[in-house]
C-alpha positions as CSV (number, residue, x, y, z in Angstrom):
1,X,19.4,-9.0,-9.1
2,X,16.5,-11.4,-9.4
3,X,13.1,-10.2,-8.0
4,X,11.8,-12.2,-5.2
5,X,8.7,-11.8,-3.0
6,X,7.6,-13.4,0.3
7,X,5.5,-16.5,-0.5
8,X,2.4,-17.8,1.1
9,X,-0.4,-20.3,0.3
10,X,-3.0,-17.5,0.7
11,X,-4.2,-15.8,-2.5
12,X,-5.9,-12.5,-3.2
13,X,-7.7,-11.1,-6.2
14,X,-5.2,-8.7,-8.0
15,X,-8.1,-6.5,-9.2
16,X,-9.1,-5.8,-5.6
17,X,-5.5,-4.9,-4.7
18,X,-5.3,-2.5,-7.6
19,X,-8.6,-0.9,-6.8
20,X,-7.4,-0.4,-3.2
21,X,-4.1,1.1,-4.4
22,X,-6.1,3.5,-6.6
23,X,-8.2,4.7,-3.6
24,X,-5.0,5.1,-1.5
25,X,-3.6,7.3,-4.3
26,X,-6.8,9.4,-4.5
27,X,-6.9,9.9,-0.7
28,X,-3.2,10.8,-0.5
29,X,-3.5,13.1,-3.4
30,X,-6.3,14.9,-1.7
31,X,-4.1,15.3,1.4
32,X,-1.5,16.9,-0.8
33,X,-3.9,19.2,-2.6
34,X,-5.7,20.4,0.5
35,X,-2.6,20.3,2.8
36,X,-4.7,18.4,5.2
37,X,-3.2,15.2,6.6
38,X,-6.0,13.9,8.8
39,X,-7.0,11.4,6.2
40,X,-3.6,9.8,6.6
41,X,-4.8,8.6,10.1
42,X,-7.6,6.7,8.3
43,X,-5.0,5.2,6.0
44,X,-2.8,4.1,9.0
45,X,-5.7,2.1,10.4
46,X,-6.7,0.7,7.0
47,X,-3.2,-0.3,6.2
48,X,-2.8,-1.9,9.6
49,X,-6.0,-3.9,9.1
50,X,-4.7,-5.3,5.8
51,X,-1.0,-5.7,7.0
52,X,-1.5,-7.3,10.4
53,X,-4.9,-9.0,10.2
54,X,-7.1,-10.6,7.5
55,X,-8.3,-7.2,6.4
56,X,-11.8,-7.9,7.6
57,X,-12.1,-4.4,9.1
58,X,-10.5,-2.5,6.1
59,X,-13.0,-0.1,4.7
60,X,-11.0,0.3,1.5
61,X,-10.9,-3.5,1.0
62,X,-14.7,-3.7,1.5
63,X,-15.3,-0.9,-1.0
64,X,-12.8,-2.5,-3.5
65,X,-14.6,-5.8,-3.2
66,X,-17.9,-4.2,-4.0
67,X,-16.5,-2.3,-7.0
68,X,-14.9,-5.5,-8.3
69,X,-18.3,-7.3,-8.0
70,X,-20.1,-4.5,-9.8
71,X,-17.6,-4.4,-12.6
72,X,-17.6,-8.2,-12.8
73,X,-13.9,-8.3,-13.6
74,X,-12.3,-11.7,-14.2
75,X,-10.4,-12.9,-11.1
76,X,-6.7,-12.7,-11.2
77,X,-5.5,-14.6,-8.1
78,X,-2.0,-13.6,-6.8
79,X,0.1,-14.5,-3.7
80,X,-1.1,-12.6,-0.7
81,X,2.3,-12.3,1.1
82,X,3.8,-9.6,-1.1
83,X,0.6,-7.6,-0.8
84,X,0.7,-7.8,3.0
85,X,4.3,-6.7,2.9
86,X,3.4,-3.8,0.7
87,X,0.5,-2.9,3.2
88,X,3.1,-3.0,6.0
89,X,5.2,-0.5,4.0
90,X,2.1,1.7,3.5
91,X,1.5,1.6,7.2
92,X,5.1,2.7,7.9
93,X,4.9,5.4,5.3
94,X,1.7,6.7,6.9
95,X,3.3,6.7,10.3
96,X,6.2,8.7,8.9
97,X,3.9,11.2,7.2
98,X,1.9,11.7,10.4
99,X,5.1,12.2,12.4
100,X,6.4,14.7,9.9
101,X,3.1,16.6,10.0
102,X,2.9,16.6,13.8
103,X,6.5,17.7,14.3
104,X,6.0,20.5,11.8
105,X,8.0,19.2,8.9
106,X,5.4,19.9,6.2
107,X,7.8,19.6,3.2
108,X,8.9,16.1,4.4
109,X,5.3,15.1,4.9
110,X,4.5,16.2,1.4
111,X,7.5,14.3,-0.1
112,X,6.6,11.1,1.7
113,X,3.0,11.5,0.7
114,X,4.0,12.1,-3.0
115,X,6.2,8.9,-2.9
116,X,3.2,7.0,-1.5
117,X,1.0,8.3,-4.3
118,X,3.6,7.2,-6.8
119,X,3.9,3.7,-5.3
120,X,0.1,3.3,-5.2
121,X,-0.3,4.5,-8.8
122,X,2.4,2.1,-10.0
123,X,0.5,-0.8,-8.3
124,X,-2.9,0.4,-9.5
125,X,-2.2,1.3,-13.1
126,X,0.7,-1.0,-14.0
127,X,0.6,-3.8,-11.4
128,X,4.1,-2.9,-10.3
129,X,4.5,-3.8,-6.7
130,X,7.3,-1.7,-5.2
131,X,7.1,-3.8,-2.1
132,X,8.5,-6.7,-4.0
133,X,11.5,-4.6,-5.0
134,X,12.0,-3.5,-1.4
135,X,11.7,-7.1,-0.2
136,X,14.3,-8.3,-2.8
137,X,16.7,-5.5,-1.8
138,X,16.3,-6.4,1.9
139,X,17.0,-10.1,1.1
140,X,20.1,-9.0,-0.9
141,X,21.4,-7.0,2.1
142,X,20.6,-9.9,4.4
143,X,22.5,-12.3,2.1
144,X,25.6,-10.0,2.0
145,X,25.7,-9.9,5.8
146,X,25.8,-13.7,6.1
């Protein structure tokens, strides 16, 4: 199977994306450690801001841009579309985590949170976008149904 991602003309600095992913991993890990899932609500709104808008109101994006500026990292421009798709997956994961927590399925909430931490760390530390793999798999399924 060949990896494919959604394509757009818009670009984003990969360093900023990786810093955001690291912050998501830290927040989600804190939720696991302290068994307190209220910060997931913050992530729902932040993921929604990045997935469904320009990200102008994303606090994590704002902080990541400031960190990137302070570190003066060389820009690594990447296609924005797969990152928006990944943010959409993060939004859905956060909704699932919240639902599991609210409907008193703490183990399921912990598992989904741990998976989200893993995905965020893969992006942050190794630039592995799980969203691209999910997108490719969905395209493969779509092609088999045609």
